[in-house]
C-alpha positions as CSV (number, residue, x, y, z in Angstrom):
1,M,104.2,-17.6,-148.0
2,H,103.1,-17.4,-144.3
3,T,101.6,-14.2,-142.9
4,S,102.3,-13.7,-139.2
5,I,100.6,-11.2,-136.9
6,A,101.7,-10.0,-133.4
7,A,99.1,-8.0,-131.5
8,Y,98.1,-7.2,-128.0
9,H,95.3,-5.1,-126.5
10,F,94.8,-4.0,-122.9
11,V,91.1,-3.9,-122.1
12,A,89.1,-5.1,-119.1
13,I,87.7,-8.6,-119.8
14,D,85.1,-10.0,-117.4
15,D,84.9,-13.3,-119.2
16,P,88.4,-14.4,-120.2
17,A,87.4,-18.1,-120.5
18,A,84.6,-17.2,-122.9
19,V,86.8,-14.9,-124.9
20,A,89.5,-17.6,-125.2
21,S,86.9,-20.1,-126.4
22,N,85.7,-17.7,-129.0
23,L,89.2,-16.9,-130.2
24,R,90.1,-20.6,-130.5
25,A,87.0,-21.2,-132.6
26,L,87.8,-18.2,-134.9
27,A,91.4,-19.3,-135.3
28,E,90.5,-22.9,-136.0
29,Q,87.9,-21.8,-138.5
30,Q,90.6,-19.9,-140.5
31,G,93.3,-22.6,-140.0
32,L,95.6,-20.4,-138.0
33,L,98.4,-21.6,-135.8
34,G,100.2,-19.9,-133.0
35,T,99.5,-18.7,-129.4
36,V,96.6,-16.7,-128.0
37,L,96.7,-15.5,-124.4
38,V,93.7,-14.1,-122.6
39,A,93.5,-12.5,-119.2
40,G,91.3,-10.1,-117.3
41,E,93.6,-7.3,-118.6
42,G,93.3,-8.1,-122.3
43,I,94.6,-10.3,-125.1
44,N,98.0,-11.1,-126.6
45,L,98.2,-12.8,-130.0
46,F,100.9,-14.5,-132.1
47,L,99.3,-16.2,-135.1
48,A,100.2,-17.2,-138.6
49,G,98.3,-18.4,-141.7
50,E,97.2,-17.5,-145.2
51,G,96.8,-13.8,-145.7
52,G,93.1,-13.9,-146.4
53,A,92.5,-16.1,-143.3
54,I,94.4,-13.6,-141.2
55,D,92.2,-10.8,-142.5
56,A,89.0,-12.8,-141.8
57,F,90.1,-13.6,-138.3
58,L,90.9,-9.9,-137.6
59,A,87.6,-8.7,-139.0
60,A,85.7,-11.1,-136.7
61,L,87.8,-10.1,-133.7
62,R,87.4,-6.4,-134.3
63,A,83.6,-6.9,-134.5
64,D,83.7,-7.1,-130.7
65,P,83.8,-3.5,-129.5
66,R,86.4,-4.4,-126.9
67,F,88.9,-5.2,-129.6
68,A,87.8,-2.7,-132.4
69,S,91.0,-0.6,-132.0
70,L,93.4,-3.6,-132.0
71,Q,96.7,-2.7,-133.7
72,V,98.5,-5.4,-135.6
73,K,102.1,-5.9,-136.8
74,R,102.5,-8.1,-139.8
75,S,105.4,-10.0,-141.3
76,H,105.9,-12.7,-143.9
77,S,108.1,-15.8,-144.1
78,H,108.6,-19.0,-146.1
79,T,109.4,-20.8,-142.8
80,P,106.2,-21.9,-140.9
81,P,106.3,-19.9,-137.7
82,F,104.2,-22.3,-135.6
83,A,103.4,-26.0,-135.4
84,R,100.1,-25.8,-133.5
85,L,97.5,-23.6,-132.0
86,K,97.6,-22.8,-128.3
87,V,95.0,-20.8,-126.5
88,K,95.4,-20.1,-122.8
89,V,93.8,-18.1,-120.0
90,K,96.4,-16.4,-117.8
91,P,96.5,-14.1,-114.8
92,E,98.3,-11.5,-117.0
93,I,98.9,-11.4,-120.8
94,I,102.5,-10.5,-119.9
95,S,103.6,-11.6,-116.5
96,F,105.2,-8.7,-114.4
97,R,103.6,-9.0,-111.0
98,R,104.1,-5.4,-109.9
99,E,101.7,-2.8,-108.7
100,G,101.5,0.5,-110.6
101,A,102.1,-1.2,-114.0
102,S,98.7,-1.9,-115.4
103,P,97.8,0.1,-118.6
104,L,94.2,-0.3,-117.6
105,D,94.8,2.4,-115.0
106,G,96.4,4.8,-117.6
107,R,98.9,4.4,-120.4
108,A,102.4,5.7,-120.1
109,P,103.5,8.4,-122.5
110,A,105.0,7.0,-125.8
111,V,107.4,8.2,-128.4
112,A,106.7,7.5,-132.1
113,P,109.4,5.6,-134.1
114,A,110.2,8.6,-136.4
115,D,110.7,10.8,-133.3
116,L,113.0,8.3,-131.7
117,A,115.0,8.0,-134.9
118,R,115.5,11.7,-134.8
119,W,116.5,11.7,-131.2
120,I,119.0,8.9,-131.8
121,G,120.5,10.9,-134.7
122,Q,120.8,14.1,-132.6
123,G,121.8,12.3,-129.4
124,H,119.1,13.9,-127.2
125,D,115.4,14.5,-127.1
126,D,113.7,17.6,-128.4
127,D,114.2,19.4,-125.0
128,G,118.0,18.7,-125.1
129,R,117.9,15.9,-122.4
130,R,120.3,13.1,-122.6
131,L,118.7,10.0,-124.3
132,V,119.0,6.5,-122.8
133,L,117.4,3.5,-124.6
134,L,116.4,0.8,-122.1
135,D,116.0,-2.7,-123.4
136,T,113.4,-4.4,-121.3
137,R,113.9,-7.9,-122.8
138,N,115.9,-10.8,-121.5
139,R,119.6,-11.7,-122.2
140,E,118.7,-14.3,-124.8
141,E,116.7,-11.9,-126.9
142,I,119.3,-9.1,-126.5
143,G,121.9,-11.6,-127.9
144,H,120.3,-11.3,-131.3
145,G,120.4,-7.5,-131.5
146,S,119.4,-4.3,-129.8
147,F,119.7,-0.5,-130.3
148,A,123.3,0.6,-130.4
149,G,124.4,1.7,-126.9
150,A,121.2,0.7,-125.2
151,L,121.1,0.0,-121.5
152,T,120.7,-3.8,-121.2
153,L,120.0,-5.7,-118.1
154,P,121.2,-9.3,-117.2
155,I,117.8,-10.7,-116.7
156,D,116.2,-14.0,-117.7
157,R,112.6,-13.1,-116.9
158,F,110.6,-9.9,-117.3
159,T,109.7,-10.0,-113.6
160,D,113.4,-9.5,-112.8
161,L,113.5,-6.1,-114.4
162,P,112.7,-3.9,-111.4
163,A,115.5,-5.2,-109.2
164,A,118.0,-5.2,-112.1
165,L,117.2,-1.6,-113.0
166,E,117.5,-0.2,-109.4
167,P,121.3,0.2,-109.4
168,H,120.9,2.5,-112.4
169,R,118.4,4.9,-110.8
170,E,120.8,7.7,-110.0
171,A,122.6,7.5,-113.4
172,L,119.2,7.8,-115.2
173,A,118.0,10.8,-113.2
174,D,119.0,13.4,-115.8
175,A,118.0,11.4,-118.9
176,T,114.9,10.8,-121.0
177,V,114.6,7.0,-120.8
178,V,112.9,5.2,-123.7
179,G,111.9,1.7,-122.8
180,F,111.6,-0.8,-125.7
181,C,110.8,-4.4,-126.3
182,T,109.8,-6.6,-129.2
183,G,106.3,-5.4,-130.0
184,G,105.4,-3.0,-127.2
185,I,103.6,-5.1,-124.6
186,R,106.5,-5.2,-122.0
187,C,107.2,-1.5,-122.5
188,E,103.6,-0.8,-121.6
189,K,104.0,-2.3,-118.1
190,A,107.7,-1.6,-117.5
191,V,107.4,2.1,-118.2
192,N,104.2,2.5,-116.3
193,W,105.9,0.8,-113.3
194,M,109.0,3.0,-113.8
195,R,107.0,6.2,-113.7
196,D,105.1,5.0,-110.6
197,A,108.5,4.1,-109.0
198,G,110.0,7.5,-109.5
199,Y,111.7,7.3,-112.9
200,G,110.0,10.4,-114.0
201,Q,111.3,10.9,-117.5
202,A,110.4,7.4,-118.8
203,L,108.7,6.9,-122.1
204,Q,107.8,3.8,-124.1
205,L,108.6,3.2,-127.8
206,E,105.3,3.0,-129.6
207,G,105.0,-0.4,-131.2
208,G,108.3,-1.7,-129.9
209,I,111.2,-2.8,-132.1
210,L,108.9,-4.4,-134.7
211,G,106.9,-1.2,-135.0
212,Y,110.2,0.8,-135.3
213,F,111.4,-1.6,-138.1
214,E,108.1,-1.2,-139.9
215,A,108.1,2.6,-139.7
216,V,111.7,3.7,-140.1
217,G,113.8,0.6,-140.7
218,G,117.0,-0.2,-138.7
219,F,118.4,3.2,-138.1
220,G,120.4,3.0,-134.8
221,Y,119.7,-0.7,-134.4
222,E,122.3,-3.4,-134.5
223,G,121.5,-7.0,-135.5
224,R,118.1,-8.7,-135.6
225,C,115.0,-8.8,-133.3
226,F,114.4,-12.1,-131.6
227,V,110.9,-13.5,-131.9
228,F,109.4,-16.4,-130.0
229,D,108.7,-18.8,-132.9
230,E,110.3,-20.8,-135.6
231,R,111.5,-17.8,-137.5
232,V,114.0,-17.2,-134.7
233,A,114.5,-13.4,-135.4
234,L,113.6,-10.7,-137.9
235,D,115.9,-8.2,-139.5
236,P,114.9,-4.5,-140.0
237,G,113.2,-5.4,-143.2
238,L,111.0,-7.9,-141.2
239,R,112.6,-10.8,-143.0
240,A,113.0,-14.1,-141.0
241,A,116.4,-15.3,-140.0
242,A,115.3,-18.9,-140.6
243,D,114.5,-18.0,-144.2
244,A,117.9,-16.4,-144.8
245,D,119.7,-19.3,-143.0
246,A,117.9,-21.9,-145.1
247,R,119.3,-20.5,-148.4
């Protein structure tokens, strides 16, 4: 059984190349495979390996005060998620290329999964405002599943989101808009940008879809959640589509 982790952490890093080198050494020491991205704004991890090796890697990583509060989402699969280890230094850990989006300048307000599930059930937020769920992912990901009735955009890249969302501005004016994505990283930037661009009642889903699955299951969600590895997608029980399809 393979243990997979998805994690990101926005924090100022003055030495991204040095951090990348250290993370590569830690991952190789534990025999982990996957992708590690490092930028001046933080780190983004998708790794898999034996459970004890994952724990050892995380313990070493969190020993660095910059990453002590790193939050991790775990899942398990029979299918190996990754074929090799890739560690890269990038301009951003998730490319958006917009001013007013960086969580380093302040994090956008978030809604917890349990609260969102309640809002979905009642059809509005706790103040009675109309609820709109905004999928910030691309059309390939959306094809595997999304929240029922979510606003989806015909985009192929995350950088296309601002232009694709603009025609909906007036229709969203009276709504509480909850942006969501796979694990939360795109929501962090998208919702920050939205609030800076005048979408005043925009919130992010804490932990993204995977955090929602982990906390409350699949209530209000239809289908699976696409992931960028050999597992293909995860169902609300965090089971890999590739495992199910192999039976």
